[in-house]
C-alpha positions as CSV (number, residue, x, y, z in Angstrom):
1,M,46.0,54.1,-139.9
2,I,49.5,55.7,-140.1
3,T,50.4,56.7,-143.7
4,H,52.4,58.5,-146.3
5,L,55.3,59.6,-143.1
6,I,57.9,60.6,-146.4
7,S,56.9,63.5,-148.7
8,F,56.8,62.2,-152.1
9,E,59.4,64.2,-153.8
10,L,61.4,63.1,-150.6
11,T,60.8,59.3,-151.3
12,L,61.8,60.2,-155.0
13,A,64.9,61.3,-154.0
14,I,66.1,58.8,-151.8
15,L,65.0,56.0,-154.7
16,I,67.1,58.0,-157.7
17,G,69.7,58.6,-155.1
18,F,70.4,55.0,-153.6
19,S,69.4,53.6,-157.4
20,V,71.9,55.4,-159.3
21,L,74.7,54.8,-156.5
22,W,74.0,51.0,-157.0
23,V,73.7,50.8,-160.6
24,C,77.0,52.6,-161.3
25,W,79.0,51.2,-158.3
26,G,77.5,47.6,-160.4
27,W,79.2,48.8,-163.6
28,Y,82.1,49.9,-162.5
29,L,83.2,47.0,-160.1
30,G,81.9,44.6,-163.5
31,R,84.2,45.8,-165.6
32,K,86.9,42.6,-163.9
33,A,84.2,40.4,-164.6
34,K,85.1,39.1,-168.0
35,S,85.0,35.3,-167.6
36,Q,82.1,32.6,-166.0
37,D,84.5,32.6,-163.0
38,D,84.9,35.9,-162.1
39,F,80.8,36.7,-162.8
40,A,79.2,33.8,-160.8
41,L,82.1,33.6,-158.3
42,A,84.0,36.8,-158.2
43,G,87.3,35.0,-158.7
44,R,87.2,33.0,-155.5
45,N,89.1,35.3,-153.6
46,V,86.7,36.9,-151.1
47,G,88.0,38.4,-147.9
48,F,87.1,37.8,-145.1
49,A,85.2,41.1,-144.4
50,L,83.7,41.2,-147.6
51,A,82.4,37.7,-147.1
52,T,81.0,38.4,-143.4
53,A,79.7,41.1,-144.3
54,T,77.4,39.5,-147.2
55,A,76.3,36.6,-145.0
56,M,75.4,38.9,-142.7
57,A,73.1,41.2,-145.3
58,T,72.1,38.1,-147.8
59,W,70.1,37.0,-144.0
60,V,68.5,40.5,-143.0
61,T,66.1,40.7,-145.9
62,S,62.3,42.2,-146.3
63,N,61.7,38.8,-143.9
64,T,64.0,40.2,-140.8
65,T,62.5,43.7,-141.3
66,L,58.9,43.0,-142.4
67,V,58.2,39.4,-141.2
68,A,60.0,39.2,-138.0
69,P,57.7,42.5,-136.4
70,Q,54.5,40.4,-138.7
71,L,55.0,37.2,-136.8
72,T,55.9,38.6,-132.9
73,Y,52.0,40.6,-134.1
74,Q,51.1,37.2,-134.3
75,F,52.7,35.3,-132.0
76,G,54.3,37.6,-129.7
77,V,57.6,36.2,-127.8
78,W,57.8,32.8,-129.3
79,G,57.5,34.7,-133.1
80,M,60.7,37.2,-132.3
81,L,63.0,34.6,-130.8
82,G,61.5,31.7,-133.0
83,Y,62.9,34.4,-136.0
84,S,66.2,35.5,-134.3
85,M,66.8,31.7,-134.0
86,A,67.2,31.3,-137.6
87,A,70.7,32.8,-136.8
88,L,71.3,28.6,-136.3
89,G,71.1,28.1,-140.2
90,L,74.3,30.6,-140.5
91,L,76.5,29.1,-137.8
92,L,75.2,25.6,-138.6
93,F,76.6,26.0,-142.1
94,A,79.8,27.4,-140.7
95,P,81.6,23.7,-140.8
96,L,79.6,22.8,-144.1
97,A,81.0,25.7,-146.3
98,Q,84.5,25.3,-144.9
99,R,83.6,21.6,-145.8
100,I,81.7,22.8,-149.7
101,K,85.2,24.8,-150.4
102,T,87.9,21.3,-149.9
103,I,85.9,18.5,-151.7
104,L,84.3,20.9,-154.1
105,P,87.2,23.7,-154.9
106,H,85.9,24.1,-158.5
107,G,82.6,23.6,-158.1
108,V,80.3,26.2,-159.3
109,T,76.8,25.8,-157.5
110,S,74.8,23.0,-155.0
111,G,73.8,21.6,-157.8
112,D,76.9,20.5,-158.7
113,F,77.6,18.4,-155.9
114,I,74.0,17.1,-155.7
115,Y,74.6,15.9,-159.4
116,M,78.2,14.1,-158.8
117,R,77.2,12.9,-154.9
118,F,73.8,11.2,-156.1
119,G,73.0,11.3,-159.6
120,R,70.3,12.5,-162.0
121,F,67.4,12.0,-160.0
122,A,68.3,13.3,-156.7
123,W,69.7,16.0,-158.6
124,S,66.7,16.5,-160.5
125,V,64.3,16.8,-157.1
126,F,67.0,19.2,-155.4
127,L,66.5,21.8,-158.1
128,I,63.2,22.0,-158.7
129,I,63.0,22.1,-154.7
130,S,65.8,25.3,-155.3
131,L,63.6,26.7,-158.1
132,C,60.4,26.8,-155.9
133,Y,62.1,28.3,-152.7
134,A,64.3,30.8,-154.8
135,L,61.3,32.0,-156.6
136,G,58.9,32.3,-153.9
137,W,61.4,34.2,-151.4
138,L,62.3,36.5,-155.0
139,V,58.3,37.2,-155.2
140,S,58.2,37.7,-151.0
141,L,61.4,40.4,-151.6
142,G,59.8,42.5,-154.7
143,M,56.3,42.0,-152.9
144,A,58.2,43.3,-149.5
145,G,59.6,46.8,-151.2
146,G,55.6,47.6,-152.8
147,I,54.6,47.3,-149.5
148,L,57.7,49.4,-147.3
149,L,57.4,52.3,-149.9
150,S,53.3,52.6,-150.0
151,T,53.5,52.2,-146.6
152,L,55.5,55.3,-145.7
153,S,54.9,57.2,-149.1
154,P,52.1,58.2,-151.6
155,I,54.3,55.7,-154.1
156,S,52.4,52.8,-155.2
157,Y,53.0,49.7,-154.1
158,H,53.3,49.3,-158.0
159,T,55.7,51.9,-158.3
160,G,58.1,50.7,-155.4
161,M,57.9,46.8,-156.7
162,T,58.7,47.5,-160.0
163,V,62.0,50.1,-159.1
164,I,63.5,48.0,-156.0
165,I,63.5,45.4,-158.7
166,T,64.4,46.7,-161.8
167,V,67.8,48.4,-159.7
168,C,68.3,45.2,-158.6
169,V,68.5,43.5,-161.9
170,L,70.2,46.5,-162.8
171,Y,73.1,46.0,-160.6
172,T,74.1,42.0,-160.7
173,L,73.9,41.6,-164.4
174,L,76.1,44.7,-164.7
175,G,78.5,43.4,-161.8
176,G,77.9,40.0,-160.9
177,L,78.8,38.5,-157.4
178,R,81.4,40.8,-157.2
179,A,79.4,43.8,-157.1
180,V,76.3,42.2,-155.1
181,I,79.3,41.1,-152.6
182,A,80.2,44.8,-152.6
183,T,77.1,46.4,-152.4
184,D,76.2,43.4,-149.4
185,F,79.3,45.3,-147.4
186,V,77.7,49.1,-147.3
187,Q,74.4,47.8,-147.1
188,T,75.3,46.0,-143.8
189,L,76.9,48.9,-142.4
190,I,73.6,50.7,-142.7
191,I,71.4,48.0,-141.6
192,I,73.7,47.7,-138.5
193,C,73.9,51.1,-137.5
194,G,70.3,52.0,-138.2
195,V,68.7,48.9,-136.3
196,C,70.8,50.0,-133.1
197,Y,69.6,53.7,-133.7
198,I,66.0,52.3,-134.0
199,A,66.3,50.1,-130.8
200,Y,67.6,53.0,-128.9
201,S,64.9,55.5,-129.4
202,A,62.6,53.4,-129.6
203,L,63.5,52.7,-125.9
204,G,64.1,55.9,-125.4
205,Q,60.1,56.7,-125.9
206,I,58.4,53.8,-124.4
207,S,59.7,51.9,-121.5
208,L,59.6,48.3,-121.6
209,E,57.2,48.2,-118.8
210,Q,54.5,50.3,-120.6
211,V,55.3,47.5,-123.3
212,H,54.5,44.6,-121.4
213,A,51.9,46.4,-119.4
214,N,50.0,47.1,-122.4
215,V,50.3,43.9,-124.1
216,E,49.5,41.6,-120.9
217,Q,46.0,43.3,-120.7
218,Q,45.0,43.9,-124.1
219,Q,46.9,40.4,-126.0
220,P,47.8,38.5,-122.8
221,Q,48.4,35.2,-125.1
222,L,51.5,37.1,-126.7
223,L,53.3,37.0,-123.6
224,N,52.4,33.3,-123.2
225,L,55.3,30.7,-123.2
226,L,52.8,27.9,-123.9
227,F,50.8,29.5,-126.5
228,P,50.5,26.5,-128.8
229,A,51.1,27.6,-131.9
230,A,53.7,30.1,-131.0
231,L,56.0,27.1,-129.9
232,M,55.3,25.3,-132.8
233,F,56.0,28.3,-135.1
234,F,59.3,28.1,-132.3
235,F,60.3,24.7,-133.6
236,N,59.0,25.1,-137.2
237,N,61.3,28.1,-138.3
238,V,64.2,27.4,-136.8
239,I,64.3,24.3,-139.5
240,F,63.0,25.9,-141.8
241,G,66.0,28.6,-141.3
242,I,68.5,25.8,-141.4
243,G,67.0,24.4,-144.5
244,E,67.2,27.9,-146.4
245,I,71.1,27.3,-145.9
246,F,71.9,24.3,-146.2
247,H,70.3,24.2,-149.5
248,S,70.1,27.0,-151.2
249,N,73.0,28.2,-153.5
250,V,73.1,31.7,-152.3
251,W,75.2,30.1,-149.2
252,W,76.7,27.5,-151.5
253,S,78.4,30.2,-154.1
254,R,79.7,32.0,-150.8
255,A,81.1,29.2,-149.7
256,L,83.2,28.6,-153.4
257,A,83.2,32.1,-153.7
258,F,85.6,32.5,-150.4
259,K,89.4,32.1,-149.9
260,K,90.7,29.0,-148.1
261,G,89.9,29.1,-144.2
262,V,87.7,32.3,-144.7
263,G,83.8,30.8,-145.0
264,K,83.5,29.3,-141.5
265,K,84.4,31.8,-139.6
266,S,82.5,34.6,-141.6
267,F,79.6,32.7,-140.8
268,I,80.1,32.5,-136.9
269,L,80.3,36.0,-137.2
270,A,77.7,36.7,-139.6
271,A,75.9,34.8,-137.5
272,M,76.2,36.7,-133.9
273,L,75.8,39.8,-135.7
274,W,72.2,38.5,-137.5
275,F,71.0,37.0,-134.2
276,P,69.6,40.4,-132.2
277,I,68.2,42.2,-134.8
278,P,64.9,40.0,-135.2
279,I,64.7,40.7,-132.0
280,V,65.1,44.0,-132.5
281,T,62.6,44.5,-135.5
282,G,60.3,41.9,-133.9
283,F,59.9,44.0,-129.8
284,I,58.8,47.3,-131.8
285,A,55.7,45.8,-133.1
286,L,54.7,44.6,-129.6
287,S,54.4,48.6,-129.0
288,S,51.9,48.9,-131.1
289,N,48.9,48.2,-129.4
290,S,50.3,50.8,-126.4
291,L,50.4,53.6,-129.5
292,G,47.2,52.3,-131.3
293,I,48.3,51.4,-134.4
294,F,46.5,48.6,-136.2
295,P,47.7,47.7,-139.4
296,A,45.0,46.5,-142.2
297,S,47.6,44.2,-143.2
298,P,49.7,42.8,-140.0
299,D,53.3,42.7,-142.5
300,M,53.0,46.7,-142.8
301,I,52.9,46.4,-138.8
302,G,57.1,47.2,-138.1
303,P,57.2,50.4,-140.3
304,L,54.5,51.8,-139.0
305,V,55.5,51.3,-135.4
306,A,59.2,52.9,-136.4
307,G,58.0,56.2,-138.4
308,E,55.3,56.7,-135.4
309,L,57.8,56.3,-132.8
310,L,60.9,58.3,-134.5
311,G,58.6,60.2,-136.7
312,G,59.6,61.9,-140.5
313,A,63.8,61.5,-139.7
314,G,62.8,57.4,-138.5
315,A,60.2,56.5,-141.7
316,V,63.1,57.6,-143.5
317,L,65.2,55.7,-142.1
318,I,63.3,52.5,-141.8
319,F,63.4,53.1,-145.9
320,I,66.7,52.7,-146.1
321,I,67.4,50.2,-144.1
322,I,65.0,48.1,-145.7
323,F,66.2,49.6,-148.9
324,S,68.7,48.4,-148.2
325,A,68.3,44.9,-146.4
326,L,65.6,43.9,-149.9
327,A,68.8,44.9,-152.0
328,S,71.3,42.8,-150.6
329,S,69.0,40.0,-151.1
330,M,67.0,40.5,-154.1
331,D,70.4,40.5,-155.5
332,S,72.1,37.8,-154.4
333,L,69.4,35.3,-154.8
334,L,69.1,36.7,-158.4
335,A,72.9,36.0,-159.2
336,A,72.6,32.5,-157.4
337,T,69.3,31.0,-159.5
338,S,70.6,32.7,-162.3
339,D,73.8,30.4,-161.9
340,L,71.6,27.8,-160.8
341,L,69.6,28.2,-164.4
342,S,72.9,28.6,-166.7
343,N,75.7,26.0,-164.7
344,D,72.8,23.1,-163.9
345,I,69.8,23.5,-167.1
346,Y,71.8,25.1,-169.4
347,K,75.2,23.6,-169.6
348,K,74.0,20.0,-168.0
349,L,70.8,18.9,-170.2
350,L,71.0,21.5,-172.8
351,M,73.9,22.4,-174.1
352,K,77.1,20.6,-172.5
353,N,79.5,21.5,-174.6
354,A,78.8,25.4,-173.9
355,S,81.9,27.7,-174.0
356,T,82.4,29.3,-171.1
357,Q,81.3,32.9,-173.1
358,Q,78.2,31.3,-174.1
359,I,77.2,30.4,-170.6
360,L,77.9,34.4,-169.2
361,T,75.1,34.8,-171.9
362,V,72.9,32.5,-170.7
363,N,73.7,33.6,-166.8
364,K,73.2,37.6,-167.5
365,L,70.1,36.4,-170.0
366,M,68.6,34.2,-166.8
367,I,69.2,38.0,-164.6
368,V,66.7,39.5,-166.7
369,L,64.3,36.5,-167.1
370,L,63.8,36.4,-163.4
371,G,63.6,39.8,-162.6
372,L,60.7,40.3,-164.6
373,F,59.3,37.3,-163.3
374,T,59.4,38.1,-160.3
375,W,58.1,41.3,-161.7
376,L,54.6,39.3,-163.2
377,M,54.2,36.8,-159.8
378,S,54.5,40.3,-157.5
379,L,51.5,42.6,-158.9
380,P,48.8,40.7,-157.5
381,Q,50.6,40.6,-154.0
382,I,47.7,37.7,-153.4
383,T,48.9,36.5,-149.5
384,T,51.2,38.4,-146.6
385,L,55.1,37.6,-146.7
386,G,54.5,36.0,-143.6
387,A,52.3,33.5,-145.8
388,L,54.2,32.9,-149.3
389,L,58.4,32.7,-147.0
390,N,56.5,29.7,-144.9
391,F,54.8,28.4,-147.4
392,T,58.6,27.2,-149.2
393,G,59.4,25.8,-145.8
394,A,58.2,22.8,-146.7
395,F,60.5,22.4,-150.2
396,V,63.7,23.6,-147.9
397,A,63.7,21.7,-145.1
398,S,63.7,17.8,-146.9
399,T,66.9,18.8,-148.3
400,I,68.8,19.3,-144.9
401,W,69.3,15.6,-144.0
402,P,70.2,14.3,-147.7
403,I,72.9,17.1,-147.7
404,L,74.2,16.5,-144.2
405,Y,74.1,12.5,-145.3
406,G,75.8,14.4,-148.5
407,L,78.6,16.1,-147.5
408,Y,79.8,13.8,-144.1
409,G,78.6,10.1,-145.3
410,N,79.0,7.7,-148.4
411,K,76.2,5.4,-147.7
412,L,73.3,7.6,-148.4
413,S,72.2,6.4,-152.2
414,N,70.7,8.9,-155.2
415,K,67.2,6.8,-154.7
416,G,66.8,7.5,-151.0
417,A,68.5,11.1,-151.2
418,G,66.1,12.1,-153.7
419,L,62.7,10.4,-152.3
420,A,63.7,11.8,-149.0
421,M,63.6,15.2,-151.1
422,M,60.2,14.7,-152.8
423,L,58.7,13.1,-150.0
424,G,59.3,15.2,-147.3
425,T,58.1,17.9,-149.8
426,I,54.7,16.5,-149.9
427,V,54.2,15.6,-146.4
428,G,55.2,19.2,-145.6
429,L,53.2,20.9,-148.6
430,I,50.0,18.9,-146.8
431,F,50.9,19.6,-143.6
432,Y,50.7,23.5,-144.9
433,F,47.2,23.8,-146.2
434,Q,45.8,20.8,-143.3
435,V,47.3,21.7,-140.2
436,G,48.8,25.1,-140.6
437,F,51.8,26.8,-141.7
438,Y,53.9,26.8,-138.4
439,T,54.2,22.7,-139.3
440,A,55.6,22.6,-142.4
441,A,59.1,22.2,-142.1
442,L,59.0,20.6,-139.1
443,A,56.2,17.7,-140.7
444,S,59.4,18.1,-144.2
445,C,62.4,17.5,-142.2
446,F,60.6,14.5,-140.3
447,V,59.2,12.8,-143.0
448,S,62.9,13.3,-144.9
449,F,64.9,12.2,-141.7
450,V,62.7,8.5,-142.1
451,I,63.3,8.1,-145.6
452,C,67.3,8.7,-145.1
453,Q,67.5,6.5,-141.8
454,Y,66.1,3.6,-143.5
455,F,67.6,4.1,-146.7
456,I,71.1,4.2,-145.1
457,R,70.5,0.9,-142.2
458,L,69.2,-1.4,-144.7
459,R,69.8,0.2,-147.9
460,A,73.2,1.4,-147.8
461,I,75.5,1.7,-150.8
462,H,79.0,2.7,-150.4
463,F,80.3,6.1,-152.5
464,Q,83.7,6.8,-153.1
465,W,85.2,10.1,-152.9
466,L,87.5,9.8,-155.3
467,Q,84.5,9.6,-157.8
468,L,83.8,13.1,-156.2
469,K,86.9,14.9,-157.7
470,E,86.9,12.8,-161.0
């Protein structure tokens, strides 16, 4: 195995440099965030360029840069294409973002809509699902930081994980969503330029014909378009990606923060920019056999192959790209999840008459506690990134139909939406453990759809949209 492609001194210098940059910038931008609206939604005035950048950068996570190569290494062509199809989530959310901004102009979280449209039961189920997903994603990001550093440098898994979590907590705490979006813009430029350079360099050193010949000889199932598990993964990942975006407050908060008329165009462009990135990062995993690289853990395959192809300079570039991708996702998730905890749980359940200043204080406290939780849960490194990520698929896929029928229809009831999400999640988890992780989202989505159809056709209500405005 190839390790320590970057020296301890250089790794430390990069870590310190980027950490100081992001934290100082967060502090600078955070000076304007004096109210809860400014802190949580950047004043609801984000323009097209920043909107596109934050949508694209947030979706380029450790999952794209580390898990996409892992899944290509395990499932071959369908793993690569299946992951890239997660761009459909961004694309399909574009009209939803416009709808959300129109019907919920003063909303703060996705929970606000579920509460007002469906009521307390569905809202409670939705919050549990949202928090389980968010915490799972946060832990996967923390693990990815540790895996990245321990794979490329002498710095240990625990040190790398601790540094990345701490940095993201600090600049999110100081600047709120305004700092998150501004840093996402720079991180997007780094990610796009870096991935393009890696693709160009890789194709210059190892041809597609050579990769194809080696894979066909040593692992022909990876090129088999009828590989059953890979096919199942492809469709499962499409549903998973849609569920991740449709339900998550990460994306709802952006829809609410963007200027009117910006959301739809920004999400469409972000989807187009994001689509080729998993293909590029996945392709390098297929060349591992040609290079004689066989990692101890499949989620290390991306950095190892890129480091071998590009040498020490390539390892540095990979480190910077993935560090930027991690930060752009973790900061967004910290901000969005803390909004849910402070606005939906603290304000709605514990302190209904809380002032905006009190909510802002709780919001910042939640960011710190979420960072601490992520650090504690990332310490054991009990599973791979792909397995942890797909565990949450059973949760998020169950929310797709209730959200669609809630935003565009008036017949689905509180009980119908709540049961669809709850039973869909339960069945999805059963399939995850009994059949395979690549079936969880499919099963969850199907059950949720059937239940929604039952309540819409046989036990319909007639929700009055005027209630939402009130």
